[in-house]
C-alpha positions in Angstrom: 65.7 110.0 91.6 67.6 113.3 91.8 69.4 112.2 94.9 71.4 109.8 93.1 73.2 109.4 89.8 72.6 106.4 87.7 75.0 103.7 87.6 76.4 102.5 84.5 75.1 99.0 83.4 78.0 98.9 80.6 80.9 97.9 82.9 83.0 94.8 82.2 82.3 91.8 84.6 85.3 91.1 86.7 87.2 87.9 87.0 86.3 84.7 88.6 89.0 85.2 91.1 87.5 88.4 92.3 84.0 86.8 92.2 84.9 83.4 94.1 87.0 85.6 96.4 83.9 87.9 97.2 81.7 84.7 97.9 84.2 83.3 99.8 83.6 86.4 102.5 80.5 85.0 103.5 82.1 81.6 104.4 84.8 83.6 106.0 83.0 85.6 108.2 80.6 82.6 109.5 82.1 82.0 112.5 81.1 85.1 113.9 77.1 84.3 113.7 77.4 80.6 114.3 79.9 80.6 117.0 79.6 83.9 118.5 76.4 85.2 117.9 74.0 82.3 118.5 75.1 79.0 119.4 77.8 78.6 121.3 79.2 82.4 122.7 75.9 83.5 123.4 74.9 80.3 125.5 78.0 80.0 126.9 77.8 83.6 128.7 73.9 82.9 129.5 75.0 79.6 131.3 75.3 78.8 134.9 78.8 79.9 134.7 77.7 83.4 135.1 74.9 83.0 137.7 72.3 81.4 139.2 69.2 83.1 137.1 69.5 82.2 133.5 66.5 84.3 132.7 68.1 87.6 134.4 71.5 86.8 132.3 69.2 86.4 129.3 67.7 89.6 130.1 70.5 91.5 130.4 72.2 90.0 127.2 69.3 91.5 125.3 70.1 94.8 127.0 73.5 94.9 125.4 72.0 93.8 121.8 69.9 96.9 122.1 72.4 99.2 122.6 74.1 97.7 119.7 71.0 98.1 117.6 70.6 101.4 118.5 74.5 102.3 117.4 73.8 100.4 114.0 70.9 102.6 113.4 72.6 105.8 114.1 75.8 104.9 111.9 75.0 103.0 109.1 73.6 105.8 106.6 77.0 107.6 107.4 79.0 104.6 107.3 77.7 103.3 103.7 77.2 107.1 102.1 80.9 107.9 102.8 82.4 104.4 101.8 80.9 104.6 98.6 81.8 108.2 97.8 85.5 108.1 98.8 86.2 104.7 97.3 86.7 103.1 100.5 84.2 100.3 100.5 86.6 97.5 100.3 89.1 99.3 102.9 86.3 99.6 105.3 85.0 96.0 104.6 89.0 94.8 105.9 88.9 97.4 108.7 85.8 95.7 110.1 86.9 92.1 109.3 90.1 92.7 111.3 87.8 94.2 114.4 85.4 91.0 114.2 88.7 88.7 114.4 89.9 91.1 117.4 86.9 90.7 119.0 86.4 87.1 118.6 90.1 86.6 120.2 88.9 88.8 123.0 86.0 86.8 123.7 88.2 84.2 124.5 89.5 86.0 127.6 85.9 85.7 129.2 86.5 83.0 131.8 83.5 81.4 133.1 83.1 83.2 136.4 80.1 86.1 137.1 82.7 88.9 137.3 83.3 88.2 133.6 79.6 88.8 132.6 79.8 92.4 131.7 83.2 91.8 129.5 81.3 89.3 127.3 78.2 90.9 126.8 80.3 94.7 126.0 82.2 92.3 123.4 78.9 91.1 122.0 77.3 94.0 121.7 80.4 95.8 119.7 80.8 92.7 117.8 77.2 93.3 116.5 77.7 96.7 115.3 81.0 95.7 113.5 79.5 93.1 111.6 76.3 94.9 110.7 78.6 97.6 109.4 80.6 95.5 107.5 77.4 93.9 105.7 77.0 97.4 104.3 79.9 97.3 102.2 80.0 93.7 101.3 76.4 94.1 100.0 77.2 97.0 98.0 80.5 95.3 96.4 77.8 92.6 94.8 77.7 94.6 91.5 81.4 94.7 91.7 81.9 91.1 91.1 78.8 90.0 89.0 76.9 91.1 85.9 72.8 91.7 85.9 72.8 87.9 84.3 74.6 86.4 87.1 74.1 88.5 90.4 71.1 86.1 91.8 73.1 83.3 91.4 76.5 84.7 92.6 74.4 86.1 95.9 72.4 82.5 96.2 75.8 80.5 96.3 77.6 83.1 98.6 74.5 82.8 101.0 74.3 78.7 100.5 78.5 79.1 101.4 77.7 80.5 104.4 75.4 77.8 105.6 77.6 75.1 104.4 80.4 76.7 106.7 77.7 76.9 109.5 77.4 73.4 109.4 81.0 72.5 109.3 81.9 74.7 112.0 79.3 73.5 114.6 80.2 69.7 113.7 84.1 70.2 113.9 83.1 72.3 117.3 81.0 69.2 118.3 82.7 66.3 117.9 86.3 67.8 118.2 85.9 69.8 121.7 82.6 69.4 123.3 81.7 65.7 123.4 85.0 63.9 123.8 86.3 63.6 127.3 89.9 64.5 125.7 89.2 67.4 123.3 91.5 67.9 120.2 94.7 68.9 120.2 95.3 67.9 124.2 93.1 70.8 125.1 91.6 70.9 128.7 87.8 70.9 129.7 88.8 72.6 132.5 87.5 76.2 133.4 85.7 75.8 130.0 88.9 75.8 128.0 87.4 73.5 124.8 84.6 75.8 124.8 86.9 78.9 124.7 89.4 77.5 122.5 86.6 77.6 119.8 86.8 81.6 119.9 90.6 81.5 118.5 89.6 79.1 116.0 86.9 81.3 114.7 89.1 83.8 114.5 91.8 82.2 112.8 89.3 80.9 110.3 88.2 84.3 109.4 91.4 85.6 109.0 92.5 82.6 106.6 89.3 83.1 104.3 89.2 86.9 104.0 92.8 86.9 102.6 91.6 86.3 98.9 88.9 89.2 99.3 91.9 91.4 100.3 93.8 90.2 97.5 91.6 89.7 94.4 88.8 92.4 94.9 89.8 95.9 93.6 88.6 98.8 95.4 85.6 100.6 93.9 86.3 104.3 92.5 85.1 107.2 94.2 82.1 109.0 93.2 81.5 112.0 95.1 84.5 113.4 97.1 82.2 116.3 98.3 80.1 113.5 100.1 83.2 111.7 101.5 83.9 115.0 103.4 80.2 116.2 104.2 79.5 116.6 108.0 77.5 113.9 109.9 74.2 116.0 109.8 74.6 116.5 105.7 74.7 112.8 105.3 71.2 112.4 107.5 69.7 115.2 105.8 70.4 113.8 102.2 68.9 110.2 103.4 65.8 112.3 104.7 65.6 113.8 101.4 65.8 110.2 99.7 63.0 109.1 101.5 60.9 112.1 101.0 61.0 111.7 97.7 60.1 107.9 97.8 57.1 109.0 99.6 55.8 111.6 97.2 56.6 109.5 94.2 56.6 106.4 95.1 54.7 105.3 98.3 54.4 101.5 97.7 58.4 101.5 97.5 58.5 103.2 101.1 55.9 100.8 102.5 58.1 97.9 101.5 61.2 99.4 102.8 59.5 100.0 106.2 57.7 96.8 106.4 60.6 95.0 105.4 62.8 96.5 107.9 60.5 95.4 110.8 60.0 91.9 109.8 63.8 91.3 108.8 64.4 92.4 112.1 62.4 89.6 113.5 63.9 87.3 111.4 67.4 88.5 112.9 66.0 88.1 116.4 64.9 84.3 115.9 68.4 83.5 115.0 69.8 85.8 117.4 68.0 84.5 120.5 67.1 80.9 119.2 70.0 79.2 120.8 69.5 81.0 124.1 65.8 80.1 124.0 66.8 76.2 123.9 69.3 76.3 126.4 67.5 78.9 128.7 63.6 77.8 128.2 63.7 74.4 127.3 67.1 73.1 128.9 69.2 72.2 126.1 72.7 71.3 126.8 75.8 72.7 125.0 75.9 69.7 123.1 72.1 69.6 122.1 72.2 73.5 121.0 75.3 72.7 118.8 73.1 69.6 117.2 70.1 71.7 116.8 72.4 74.5 115.2 73.9 72.0 112.5 70.0 70.8 111.8 68.8 74.5 112.0 71.8 75.3 109.1 70.7 72.3 107.0 66.8 73.0 107.5 67.1 76.6 106.2 69.4 76.3 103.5 66.7 73.6 102.1 64.0 76.1 103.0 66.0 78.9 100.9 66.3 76.4 97.9 62.5 75.7 98.2 61.7 79.4 98.3 63.6 80.0 95.5 61.6 77.3 93.4 58.5 79.0 94.8 59.5 82.5 94.0 59.8 81.9 89.9 56.6 80.3 90.0 54.1 81.9 92.3 55.7 85.4 92.9 57.8 86.8 95.2 55.3 88.7 97.7 53.4 85.5 97.7 56.6 83.5 98.5 57.5 86.3 101.5 53.8 86.2 102.8 53.6 82.2 103.0 57.1 82.4 104.8 56.0 85.0 107.2 52.6 83.4 107.9 54.5 80.0 108.4 57.2 81.8 110.9 54.2 83.5 112.7 52.4 80.0 113.4 55.7 78.3 114.3 56.7 80.8 116.9 53.6 81.2 118.5 53.4 77.3 118.8 57.1 77.2 120.2 55.3 79.4 123.3 51.9 77.5 123.7 53.4 73.8 123.4 56.4 74.8 125.6 55.0 72.8 128.2 55.8 69.7 126.3 59.3 70.0 126.4 62.3 69.6 124.2 60.3 68.0 121.5 58.5 71.4 121.1 61.7 73.0 120.1 63.1 70.2 117.8 59.7 70.5 115.7 58.5 74.1 115.9 62.0 75.4 116.2 63.1 73.8 113.3 60.2 74.8 111.5 60.9 78.7 112.4 64.3 77.8 110.6 62.6 76.2 107.8 60.6 79.8 106.6 63.4 82.1 107.7 65.7 80.9 104.5 63.1 82.0 101.7 61.5 85.1 103.6 65.5 86.3 103.7 66.0 85.2 100.2 62.9 86.3 98.8 63.0 89.8 100.5 66.2 90.9 98.6 64.7 89.4 95.4 61.7 91.7 95.9 64.0 94.6 96.2 66.3 93.7 93.0 62.6 93.3 91.2 61.8 96.9 92.1 65.0 98.7 91.2 65.2 100.1 88.1 68.4 99.2 85.6 71.1 101.5 87.0 69.6 102.4 90.2 70.3 99.3 92.1 72.8 100.7 94.2 70.4 103.0 95.7 67.4 101.2 96.6 69.5 98.5 98.1 71.3 101.3 100.1 68.1 102.3 101.5 66.8 98.7 102.0 70.0 98.4 104.1 69.7 101.6 105.9 66.1 101.3 106.8 66.8 97.7 108.0 69.9 99.1 110.3 66.8 101.5 111.7 64.9 99.1 113.2 67.5 96.7 114.3 66.7 97.3 118.1 63.1 96.4 117.8 63.4 92.2 118.1 66.0 92.7 121.4 64.0 95.1 123.1 60.8 93.3 122.9 62.5 90.2 123.5 63.9 91.8 127.2 60.6 93.7 127.6 58.6 90.6 127.3 61.3 88.5 129.8 61.3 91.9 132.1 57.2 92.0 132.3 57.1 87.9 132.7 59.5 87.7 135.6 57.8 90.6 137.2 54.5 88.8 137.0 56.0 85.6 138.6 56.0 83.7 135.7 57.5 80.5 135.6 60.4 80.1 132.6 60.2 83.7 132.0 62.5 83.3 128.8 59.8 81.6 126.7 57.9 84.9 126.8 60.6 86.2 124.6 59.5 84.5 121.6 56.1 86.7 121.9 57.8 90.0 121.7 59.7 88.4 118.5 56.4 87.3 117.1 54.8 90.6 117.9 57.7 92.5 115.8 57.1 90.0 113.1 53.0 90.3 113.1 53.5 94.1 112.9 56.0 93.7 109.7 53.4 91.3 108.1 50.8 93.3 108.5 52.5 96.3 107.0 53.6 94.3 104.3 50.1 93.1 103.4 49.3 96.6 102.3 52.4 96.5 99.6 51.5 96.2 96.0 53.0 93.0 94.5 54.7 94.9 91.9 55.5 98.8 93.0 57.2 101.0 90.7 59.5 103.6 91.1 58.5 106.7 89.5 61.3 108.0 86.9 
């Protein structure tokens, strides 16, 4: 493509220290999605501490996530394009890491009172923007720390480290602070101190395990100072020019970018709202939510491994299709059998987690198979950008579903949120079915 220069494939691989330091950041960042975004802070601020109507709290949190998603969609193209061009990829990842650490520290000060609810939602929304922006630079670093023969394996190990980190964090939280009458280090249970202190621990965890990346992974060289100085408007014009060229020359690639952006947002929605659904719709206690989170990480890791095995044997598109259909069946089942109680979420909720892993992993593999040698950065840049542009869909449908169900007087309105996410997933699946199994990019 005329828009992006081909990258060299003769670059010497970096040291093992740089590779492991890069992988360790996935482990370092894990407290945010596990403790803050999904299983503990999200359920904490939608609990009875903050108001009598949990459905309303869940809906209002969804509004905060929508606002955060829109901010990501607006900012992602500019951040990604400029950090590459100016050679500031590592700098921005470290800045975003510091901001995430500060946000986790700030969540400690969200006291269990209704007057602190808005403060908690604002922190949650800002954190989602910072986290997604950090991923742009983190994913872009993959080619800096691997070569073509190790890229998939290194990426997979990093993903696995994230799951393992999530399991350890949840086990530590449950048995160290949630279950004991006297939590570790003599922490009090009054004023939800035993829950809030976990947010301080999360900040400390990320601080320590980000240090290797700061030391061992070098900064990328600047590629185009002109781009680094261009206006925001010029950045968007360049982005749309790239998409227009794909539409003319490689329409199936553009179809995949659009389809995957939609269904990947549904995958993110399943994890974002999964713990809230268990807590609000199925009445899980804080302990049960954490136990579910431990099981979910284990099941998701198993699913990702099985998905990789299937990918090599039946093809990437078939693996994605099977995973998306499995997700759709399990998600609709959660709604249909909600009346059966908690057993529904322990079975079909974990089935959702089983299919999320292979859907995520094989989607990245599909993009890698499309990208010609020397142009992987271009395609993965568009992959991330289009994904961020759709990042408001699931929270919007979640909130809209809850609002409509509540207006119609439905009991347990929160269970309708899963239908909103499944609608997003269904649209993405329908569009993906139209994508060629082996789309080519015109030279």
